[in-house]
MARPAPA-560011 format. One record per residue: x, y, z of N, C-alpha, C in turn; residue number from 0. Coordinates in steps of 0.001 Angstrom, whole numbers, plus 500000, padded with zeros to 6 digits. Example, Ala and Ser with C-alpha at 12.3 -4.5 7.8 and 13.67 -1.06 7.14 Angstrom:
2
{site {513190,494310,507800},{512300,495500,507800},{513200,496700,507800},0} {site {512850,497750,507080},{513670,498940,507140},{512900,500030,507870},1} 
END
This chain:
280
{site {754426,090733,417477},{755075,090620,419171},{755523,092599,418204},0} {site {756258,092387,417260},{757212,093665,417756},{756570,094960,417654},1} {site {754932,095234,416901},{754595,095669,416734},{753390,095914,418362},2} {site {753266,094713,419092},{753220,095557,420935},{753676,096241,420988},3} {site {754991,095821,420975},{756015,096478,422174},{756161,097571,421632},4} {site {755869,098062,420142},{756122,099736,420078},{755063,100604,419961},5} {site {753440,099316,420624},{752641,100258,420966},{752674,100910,422463},6} {site {753291,100085,423038},{753783,099932,424667},{754474,101088,424380},7} {site {755925,101385,423652},{756632,102306,424049},{755615,102946,423769},8} {site {755066,103194,423067},{754516,104593,422359},{753528,105037,423553},9} {site {753194,104070,424513},{752494,105107,425327},{753026,105251,426409},10} {site {753761,104584,426906},{754977,105219,428239},{755776,106048,427733},11} {site {755606,106887,426057},{756271,108286,426364},{755259,109029,426506},12} {site {754108,108648,425849},{752913,109844,425687},{752982,110842,426924},13} {site {752212,112131,426724},{752247,112824,427288},{751568,112179,428626},14} {site {751690,113245,429655},{750495,112493,431308},{749181,112795,431102},15} {site {749015,114660,430085},{748083,114851,429730},{747079,113915,428246},16} {site {746250,113624,428359},{745390,113589,427053},{744618,114603,426446},17} {site {744310,114774,425225},{744107,116099,424496},{743225,116477,425164},18} {site {741927,116081,425759},{740902,116309,426044},{740793,117141,427613},19} {site {742039,117086,428907},{742105,116829,430245},{742243,118708,430115},20} {site {742012,119143,431653},{742063,120341,431293},{743823,120263,431481},21} {site {743955,121572,431500},{745498,121280,430822},{745968,122898,430914},22} {site {745573,123892,430743},{746310,124798,431060},{747654,125339,432170},23} {site {748542,125699,431955},{749846,126088,432757},{749545,127432,432930},24} {site {748755,127708,434038},{748154,129249,434625},{749381,129668,435562},25} {site {749324,130510,436599},{750541,130961,437438},{749530,132176,438601},26} {site {750192,131639,439545},{749924,132130,440897},{750614,133428,440815},27} {site {749867,135042,441333},{750924,135632,440172},{751199,136339,441893},28} {site {750871,135420,443217},{752239,135868,444083},{753152,135734,443783},29} {site {754073,134529,442877},{754659,134598,442434},{756021,135361,442415},30} {site {755560,136647,441626},{756170,137836,441634},{755243,138984,442427},31} {site {755426,138755,443506},{755221,139802,444105},{756151,140857,444196},32} {site {757183,141068,444444},{758325,141411,444276},{758610,142301,443026},33} {site {758000,141822,442029},{758812,142622,441009},{756900,143580,440927},34} {site {755972,142863,441487},{754651,144362,441955},{755028,145221,442450},35} {site {756015,144514,443813},{755921,145762,444073},{756723,146963,444153},36} {site {758150,146647,443104},{759127,147181,442975},{758714,148344,440853},37} {site {758224,146753,440398},{758381,147518,439116},{757196,147852,438298},38} {site {755872,147836,439138},{754332,147898,439229},{753571,146737,438431},39} {site {752200,147026,438685},{750992,145979,438351},{751420,145634,436138},40} {site {751816,146720,435756},{751935,146693,433893},{752634,146482,433518},41} {site {754003,146106,434110},{755411,145631,433468},{755389,144463,434333},42} {site {755539,143868,435380},{754437,142789,435853},{754244,141447,434967},43} {site {752629,142423,434706},{751822,141937,433678},{752414,141256,432314},44} {site {753152,142082,431741},{753479,142438,430492},{754243,141035,430988},45} {site {755081,140867,431853},{756095,139471,431731},{755797,138100,432027},46} {site {754600,138501,432336},{753451,137192,432415},{752557,136907,431651},47} {site {752057,137659,430463},{752037,137317,429547},{753220,136774,428471},48} {site {754413,137496,428466},{755211,137440,427420},{755827,135329,428057},49} {site {755179,135047,429750},{755518,133240,429530},{755289,132859,428402},50} {site {753681,133363,427770},{752478,132604,427369},{752156,132228,428390},51} {site {751204,132676,429311},{750318,132108,430637},{749671,132986,430066},52} {site {748057,131876,430245},{746721,132612,430029},{745255,132722,431451},53} {site {745780,131529,431787},{745671,131863,432994},{745982,132170,434211},54} {site {745846,133288,435216},{745747,133165,436344},{744916,133175,437682},55} {site {745551,133186,438965},{745744,133260,440062},{745673,134533,440333},56} {site {745235,134711,441426},{745983,136903,442134},{746009,136312,443788},57} {site {746580,137505,444309},{747432,137148,445542},{746804,138691,445924},58} {site {745705,138966,446172},{745375,141199,446298},{745073,141853,444681},59} {site {745268,142953,444996},{745333,143793,443097},{746495,145018,443415},60} {site {747359,144919,444479},{748462,145391,444247},{748519,146736,444269},61} {site {747082,147750,444741},{747232,149003,445432},{745839,149549,444229},62} {site {745462,148765,443103},{744577,149013,441936},{743259,148232,443443},63} {site {742187,149298,442641},{740878,148912,442789},{740870,147526,442417},64} {site {739630,146206,442715},{739625,145518,441824},{738706,146008,440097},65} {site {738286,146784,439882},{738038,146994,438493},{739516,147110,437311},66} {site {739718,148097,438277},{740889,148795,437568},{742383,147500,437516},67} {site {742505,146059,438395},{743182,145209,438003},{742780,144525,436764},68} {site {740780,144141,437065},{740944,143507,435909},{740792,143844,435008},69} {site {740571,145283,434617},{741181,146244,432962},{742900,145412,432584},70} {site {743666,145860,433728},{744913,145487,433333},{745428,144418,432555},71} {site {744614,143320,433308},{744647,141725,432984},{743419,141409,431449},72} {site {742529,142465,431351},{741941,141959,430266},{743027,142959,429441},73} {site {743397,143712,429554},{744222,144226,427590},{745140,142975,426995},74} {site {745603,142583,428837},{746958,141571,428358},{746129,139625,427819},75} {site {745321,139653,428257},{744729,138618,427369},{744520,137417,428793},76} {site {744622,137914,429928},{744673,137472,431220},{743683,136894,431916},77} {site {742849,135955,432101},{742341,135221,432846},{742572,134844,433680},78} {site {741597,135679,435528},{741315,135895,436470},{740324,134019,436940},79} {site {741135,133388,436826},{740269,132147,437478},{739654,132456,438632},80} {site {740890,132148,439665},{741031,132365,440960},{741306,132856,441865},81} {site {741228,133202,443041},{741880,134071,443847},{742087,133729,445341},82} {site {743211,134807,446283},{743451,133993,447861},{743091,135607,448325},83} {site {742089,135239,450141},{741624,136443,450112},{742058,136012,451361},84} {site {742154,136736,452891},{742396,136662,453823},{741782,136468,454618},85} {site {742082,135196,455727},{741072,134520,456542},{739693,135567,457002},86} {site {740724,136836,457766},{739769,137493,458607},{738946,138347,457524},87} {site {738888,137872,456313},{737656,138958,455376},{736864,138278,454940},88} {site {737074,136603,455533},{736116,135795,455366},{735326,136124,456657},89} {site {735903,135993,457399},{735218,136352,459056},{734433,137545,459232},90} {site {735150,138477,458959},{734893,140184,458998},{734036,141270,457572},91} {site {734120,140733,456747},{733705,141500,455806},{733988,140510,454225},92} {site {733054,139323,453980},{731760,138368,453678},{731608,138968,452469},93} {site {730565,140495,452818},{730008,140986,451771},{730508,141890,450980},94} {site {732093,141988,451282},{733017,142648,450195},{733980,141887,449809},95} {site {734622,140705,450231},{734775,139528,449834},{734022,139318,447635},96} {site {732759,138524,448348},{731863,138327,447229},{731923,139518,446158},97} {site {731679,140389,446251},{731641,141863,445449},{732955,141644,445015},98} {site {733999,141449,445190},{735511,142006,444628},{735612,141088,444166},99} {site {735496,139432,444603},{735467,138429,443461},{734501,138281,442488},100} {site {732834,138997,442404},{732358,138773,441719},{732960,139940,440203},101} {site {733042,141135,440607},{733865,142204,440081},{734952,141928,438970},102} {site {735765,140989,439765},{737152,140547,439079},{736712,139661,438265},103} {site {735270,138954,438171},{735070,137820,437326},{735956,136447,437663},104} {site {735987,136041,439289},{736501,134510,439417},{735619,133452,439091},105} {site {735977,132591,438798},{734990,131206,438841},{735625,130305,440417},106} {site {736851,130991,441117},{736921,130295,442843},{737358,131640,443248},107} {site {737362,131362,444661},{737790,132491,445884},{738327,131475,446874},108} {site {738937,131832,447297},{740009,130983,447873},{740685,131721,449473},109} {site {741213,131072,449966},{741699,131195,451524},{743391,130656,451456},110} {site {744556,130851,451595},{745581,129878,451885},{745505,129997,453644},111} {site {745170,130422,453838},{746214,130397,456097},{744842,130533,456598},112} {site {744933,129457,457484},{743976,130435,458897},{744480,130707,459526},113} {site {744192,131287,460461},{745165,132035,461436},{744807,131041,462787},114} {site {745770,130923,463331},{745996,130059,464517},{746661,130523,465693},115} {site {747125,129508,466600},{747925,129566,467837},{749135,128342,466893},116} {site {750120,128413,467978},{751970,128255,467172},{751560,126603,466836},117} {site {750409,125494,467397},{750030,124713,466877},{748379,124798,466544},118} {site {748064,123792,465744},{746632,123986,465049},{745651,123119,465560},119} {site {744663,123474,465862},{743791,122695,467078},{742011,122625,466237},120} {site {741922,121366,467724},{740369,121293,467311},{739404,122152,467016},121} {site {739376,122764,468103},{738671,124499,468264},{738383,125489,467275},122} {site {739730,125523,466535},{740255,126381,464812},{739839,126249,464269},123} {site {740129,124656,463719},{739607,123913,463059},{738103,123758,462374},124} {site {737308,123382,463159},{736290,123623,463654},{735362,125159,463110},125} {site {736039,125869,464289},{735178,127499,463629},{735711,127501,462240},126} {site {737282,127235,461770},{737524,127510,460417},{736462,126897,459311},127} {site {736023,126340,459901},{734941,125768,458434},{733745,125552,458439},128} {site {733119,126448,459811},{732292,126949,460092},{732439,127933,459024},129} {site {733189,128825,459446},{733693,130521,458384},{733873,130004,456990},130} {site {733708,129056,456523},{733994,128802,455188},{732926,128236,454543},131} {site {732433,127449,455158},{730477,126666,455011},{729588,128632,454685},132} {site {729841,129118,455612},{728974,130151,455180},{729616,131280,453836},133} {site {731026,131097,453925},{731289,132035,453009},{730967,131107,451736},134} {site {731089,129834,451583},{731095,129476,450275},{729381,129466,450109},135} {site {728487,129713,451235},{727083,129242,450766},{727073,130899,450059},136} {site {727790,131771,450443},{727424,133103,449848},{727807,133435,448902},137} {site {729308,132359,448511},{729969,132811,447129},{729016,132276,446438},138} {site {728483,130565,446483},{727627,129828,445464},{726356,130677,445002},139} {site {726166,131726,445526},{725158,132108,445200},{725258,133240,443892},140} {site {726344,134117,443659},{726956,134220,442905},{727913,133864,441673},141} {site {727535,131896,441962},{728212,130938,440851},{729945,131005,441236},142} {site {730340,131311,442337},{731727,131197,442369},{732101,129875,443685},143} {site {732911,129198,443173},{732844,128565,443817},{734267,128787,445390},144} {site {733887,128639,446422},{735453,128574,447788},{735731,127742,447549},145} {site {736956,127201,447897},{738218,126535,448033},{738917,127282,449389},146} {site {739106,125825,449951},{740652,126332,451038},{742122,125871,450039},147} {site {742962,126471,451056},{744517,126198,449842},{745035,125187,451508},148} {site {745262,123834,451511},{745743,123259,452802},{747218,123695,452384},149} {site {748228,124290,453687},{749094,124842,454088},{749880,123833,455661},150} {site {749986,122393,455188},{751005,121784,455812},{750376,121949,457506},151} {site {750491,122892,458268},{749697,122466,459803},{748311,121832,460222},152} {site {748025,121250,458557},{746341,120807,458776},{746261,119592,459848},153} {site {747527,119028,458859},{747975,117619,459199},{748420,116944,461045},154} {site {747901,118326,462016},{748160,117433,463270},{746921,116138,463294},155} {site {748061,115464,464408},{746727,113971,464454},{745690,114622,465134},156} {site {744737,113758,464908},{743713,114134,465454},{742531,112412,465655},157} {site {742253,111546,466015},{741570,110421,466244},{742104,109945,465486},158} {site {741405,108906,464639},{742427,107934,463784},{742281,108473,462741},159} {site {743046,110124,462553},{743577,110568,461232},{744253,112176,461968},160} {site {744104,113244,460699},{744933,114145,460839},{743178,115444,461449},161} {site {743393,116912,462073},{742948,117703,461516},{742809,118288,460054},162} {site {742885,117527,459149},{742816,117696,457503},{741237,117356,457397},163} {site {740945,116108,458055},{740407,115218,457873},{738496,115421,458232},164} {site {739274,116198,459472},{737720,116512,460117},{737615,117667,459686},165} {site {738554,118925,459122},{738326,120361,458056},{736990,119709,457145},166} {site {738163,118653,456614},{736788,118041,455119},{736137,116925,455384},167} {site {735643,116867,456533},{734250,116256,457317},{733116,117307,458158},168} {site {734057,118203,457760},{733195,119562,458968},{732217,120376,457784},169} {site {733418,120459,456336},{733197,121517,455800},{731957,120891,454616},170} {site {730814,121538,453713},{730148,121004,452828},{730593,120978,451924},171} {site {730684,119457,451207},{730985,119437,449657},{730502,120403,448614},172} {site {728977,121174,448773},{728297,121374,447971},{729118,123399,447603},173} {site {729249,123269,448894},{729526,125310,448841},{731682,125082,449232},174} {site {732369,123916,449684},{733746,124375,450413},{734664,123507,449323},175} {site {735597,123512,448491},{736563,122900,447686},{737503,122870,448399},176} {site {738476,122654,447711},{739471,122099,448209},{740637,122615,446803},177} {site {742028,122941,447204},{743279,123235,446238},{744470,123101,446897},178} {site {745154,122362,446326},{745991,120829,446154},{747686,122164,446714},179} {site {748793,122599,446947},{749740,122848,446658},{750553,121394,447405},180} {site {751599,121079,446260},{751442,119955,446469},{753264,120194,447337},181} {site {753665,121314,447529},{754440,121307,447880},{754080,121126,449654},182} {site {753401,121854,449722},{752748,121612,450597},{752283,120525,451879},183} {site {751768,119862,451096},{751909,118366,451219},{752422,117038,451291},184} {site {753638,117763,450615},{754713,116074,450622},{756007,116957,452088},185} {site {755678,118083,451899},{756881,118710,453365},{756011,118682,454460},186} {site {755051,118245,454569},{754076,117828,456120},{754079,116310,456318},187} {site {754805,115713,455064},{755022,113976,454910},{753842,113318,454289},188} {site {753184,114027,453898},{751388,113415,453255},{751906,112495,451638},189} {site {751084,111935,451381},{751049,111682,449500},{750237,112347,448670},190} {site {750881,113145,447931},{749654,113301,447350},{748961,113011,446498},191} {site {749469,112010,445900},{748400,111063,444837},{747128,110479,445865},192} {site {748203,110285,447177},{747261,109318,447699},{745747,110481,448492},193} {site {746298,111551,448388},{745148,112603,449082},{744107,113118,448752},194} {site {744104,112942,446954},{743797,112931,446470},{742665,111809,445294},195} {site {743156,110880,445510},{741905,109909,445633},{741526,109865,447193},196} {site {741717,110086,447814},{741151,110000,449100},{739673,110733,449123},197} {site {740368,112034,448545},{738723,113115,448934},{738773,113746,446963},198} {site {738876,112747,446255},{738525,112294,444756},{737171,113394,445041},199} {site {737176,114718,443923},{735687,114898,443445},{735958,116819,444544},200} {site {736691,116497,445132},{736603,117566,446518},{737706,118877,445836},201} {site {738893,118068,445476},{740162,119031,444622},{739634,119439,443527},202} {site {739981,120469,442863},{739395,121495,442187},{740512,122162,441663},203} {site {741404,122984,442051},{742514,123451,441463},{743824,122709,442447},204} {site {745790,123012,441992},{746559,122991,442358},{746962,123478,441843},205} {site {748396,124053,443123},{749598,124754,443500},{750251,123788,442749},206} {site {751416,124064,441114},{752619,123309,440778},{753691,123909,441703},207} {site {754373,123039,442918},{755234,123566,443246},{756237,122469,444211},208} {site {757884,122620,443287},{758890,121601,443971},{759729,122086,444938},209} {site {760004,121006,445673},{761055,121005,446774},{762453,120232,446359},210} {site {762842,121551,446552},{764370,121106,446578},{765225,120014,447342},211} {site {765865,119220,446043},{766278,117187,446959},{767164,117819,448050},212} {site {766778,116635,449577},{767358,117043,450147},{766990,117764,451164},213} {site {765899,118399,451419},{765400,118944,452410},{764381,118207,452639},214} {site {764630,117700,453954},{764178,116780,455508},{762940,117127,455222},215} {site {761424,116010,455490},{759849,116773,454905},{759545,116077,456727},216} {site {758133,116541,456997},{757380,115539,458284},{757281,116273,459355},217} {site {757460,117999,458196},{757125,118993,459548},{755942,119813,459576},218} {site {755309,119723,460377},{753892,120564,460159},{754001,122303,460819},219} {site {755162,123132,460515},{754763,124336,460835},{754001,125184,459516},220} {site {753921,124429,458536},{753656,125481,456991},{754303,126383,456594},221} {site {755727,126241,456987},{756789,127309,456623},{758451,126266,456187},222} {site {758653,126850,454991},{760088,126358,454429},{760737,127724,453924},223} {site {761902,127621,454453},{762580,128830,453075},{761440,128729,451931},224} {site {761761,129636,450931},{761421,129771,449274},{762723,129571,448994},225} {site {763699,129217,449561},{764890,129108,448511},{764607,127836,447938},226} {site {763683,127176,448718},{763485,125815,448395},{762893,125431,447699},227} {site {761992,126287,447403},{760980,126317,445886},{762823,126001,444546},228} {site {762060,125081,444096},{762836,124763,443064},{762058,124459,441496},229} {site {762369,125144,440381},{762315,124472,438766},{761320,123759,438794},230} {site {760422,123051,438052},{758904,121773,438316},{760116,120590,437791},231} {site {760272,119521,437897},{761257,118398,437788},{762667,118271,438184},232} {site {762944,119028,439274},{764578,119030,439125},{764540,118964,441272},233} {site {763207,119127,441476},{763366,118342,443041},{762795,116892,443640},234} {site {761801,116768,444358},{761634,115679,444662},{760547,115552,444358},235} {site {759496,115886,443478},{757918,115766,443521},{758558,114121,442341},236} {site {757257,113123,442718},{756989,112380,441366},{756278,113223,441020},237} {site {756338,113863,439696},{755186,114480,438795},{754219,113396,437734},238} {site {754859,112269,437701},{754030,111719,436889},{753467,111485,437631},239} {site {753125,110326,438801},{752361,109899,439572},{751430,111309,439839},240} {site {751390,112112,440234},{750992,113239,440869},{749690,113479,440126},241} {site {749842,114248,438753},{749408,114657,437824},{748693,114448,437499},242} {site {748996,112290,437131},{747783,111069,436870},{747038,111317,437548},243} {site {747301,111343,439241},{746409,111422,440342},{745350,112371,440001},244} {site {745910,113528,439569},{745049,114959,439678},{744041,114735,438569},245} {site {744559,113905,437653},{743573,114659,436485},{743052,113290,436456},246} {site {743184,112128,437025},{742015,111295,437024},{740883,111458,438335},247} {site {740988,112852,439628},{740974,112984,440557},{740053,114143,440854},248} {site {739777,114879,439618},{738679,116276,439830},{739551,117822,439232},249} {site {740981,118195,439254},{741612,118526,439029},{741088,119265,437824},250} {site {740876,120895,438213},{740385,121765,436249},{741000,122728,435978},251} {site {741967,123141,437475},{743266,124448,436846},{744719,124165,438074},252} {site {745099,123867,437368},{747335,123812,437577},{747499,125121,437103},253} {site {747738,125819,438716},{749103,127298,438667},{750763,126973,439380},254} {site {751452,127464,438524},{752809,127888,438859},{752582,128371,439782},255} {site {753411,128004,441255},{753302,129336,442113},{755006,128500,443205},256} {site {755967,129803,442761},{756910,129913,442613},{757758,130474,443837},257} {site {757536,130853,444837},{758106,132042,445269},{759696,132683,446611},258} {site {760269,131461,445510},{762067,131807,445802},{762494,133582,445072},259} {site {763202,133657,445172},{764273,135136,444860},{764038,135021,443080},260} {site {764631,133841,443069},{764861,133458,441494},{763358,133122,440263},261} {site {762551,133102,440786},{761150,133141,440156},{761314,133334,438514},262} {site {761720,134401,438812},{761599,135400,437222},{762346,134218,436282},263} {site {763377,133808,436679},{764488,132410,436322},{764003,131491,436411},264} {site {762898,130969,437435},{762319,129214,436728},{761379,129134,436208},265} {site {760443,130633,436466},{759024,129869,435509},{759424,129742,434228},266} {site {759857,130032,433454},{760316,129198,431941},{761213,128234,432386},267} {site {761150,127605,433326},{762054,126429,432694},{760690,125482,433710},268} {site {760046,125237,434973},{758375,125086,435038},{757799,124827,433795},269} {site {757426,125954,433068},{756645,125959,431767},{757073,124775,430647},270} {site {758304,124990,430360},{758918,124046,429406},{758727,122330,429992},271} {site {758817,122172,431456},{759280,120889,431742},{757041,120878,431663},272} {site {756447,121258,431648},{755069,121400,431978},{754324,121036,430983},273} {site {754621,121341,429346},{754974,121474,428022},{755137,120154,427708},274} {site {756545,120041,428015},{756864,118780,427665},{756114,117294,428285},275} {site {755432,118014,429248},{754551,116967,429701},{752939,116983,429876},276} {site {752426,117794,428117},{751161,117895,427741},{750322,119655,427842},277} {site {751263,119574,428767},{750418,120761,429410},{750383,122261,428157},278} {site {749478,123271,427728},{749890,124501,427321},{750478,124912,427546},279} 
END
C-alpha cells in the first residue's frame, strides 16, 4: 500500500513532458522588438543566447536582409524555426515570401493577423482561407508548412459554431496548420485544451503567454494592454492542463511571447517556470 502511494506521488510530481516529447522552450523575437530597435540586432540576439534559448520564431529581420539576419542567428546557434509575415504579403507578394522563408531556413511560415473591418465577418474569413490555401501550397513545394496564428477576433459566432470553425473547415489540412497563442484563446473566452482536442493534429506551434490575474475575458477585439502579459505561471492560465493537451494533440514547437515593456525581466522567470515543468 505504501509503495503504491509512493508511485502515485511520484507520478503527480513528474514534469508535464516525457523525455521524448518536443519540449524546447523557444522565443518569439517580437518579445524584444524594442531592444532590436534601440540596441540593434547583435546586442539583442546576444541576450537571447544568454537566456539559453536555442529555437526562435521571427517577426521581421530588423532592417537586415534575410541572408544577413540568418547569418546573425547562425553565429549564435539560434535556429529560426518559424516566422510571421504580414497578410498583405501573402496576398500580393507570395513569391518573395516563399523565397525569404527558404533563405531563412524556416520549417514554418505563418501569419498572425487577418486584415478586417471592425468585426471579422464571413466574407473576410473565406477570403483569408483562400489566400492561405494558395500560400500553403506554394510553401509546401519548398518543404515549408504554412500556419495561421489565431488572434481572438475569429471567434465571432457563425452557424452552430464560430468563424474560427469556418476557417478550419475552409483551409486545407495538407497546406494550412494553426498556431495557438494561449492568451488569444483565453482572452476571447475559449478553452485552449478543448480547442486543441477539437482540431487535434492541425495545431503545430504554440505561443506560451500568460494573462494577468483579474483581467476580464470574453472579448473579440484581438487586442489587450500589453502590460497584461505576465511571466508564465503567475497569471490566469491552467498550464498543467494546457500543456498536457498540447503534447497530446500535436504541438511540435513552443515559443514564449511576452509583449510587455518588462519582457527582458519576465522572460527569465518564464523560462524558470518552463524548465521546472520539463522544458529544456
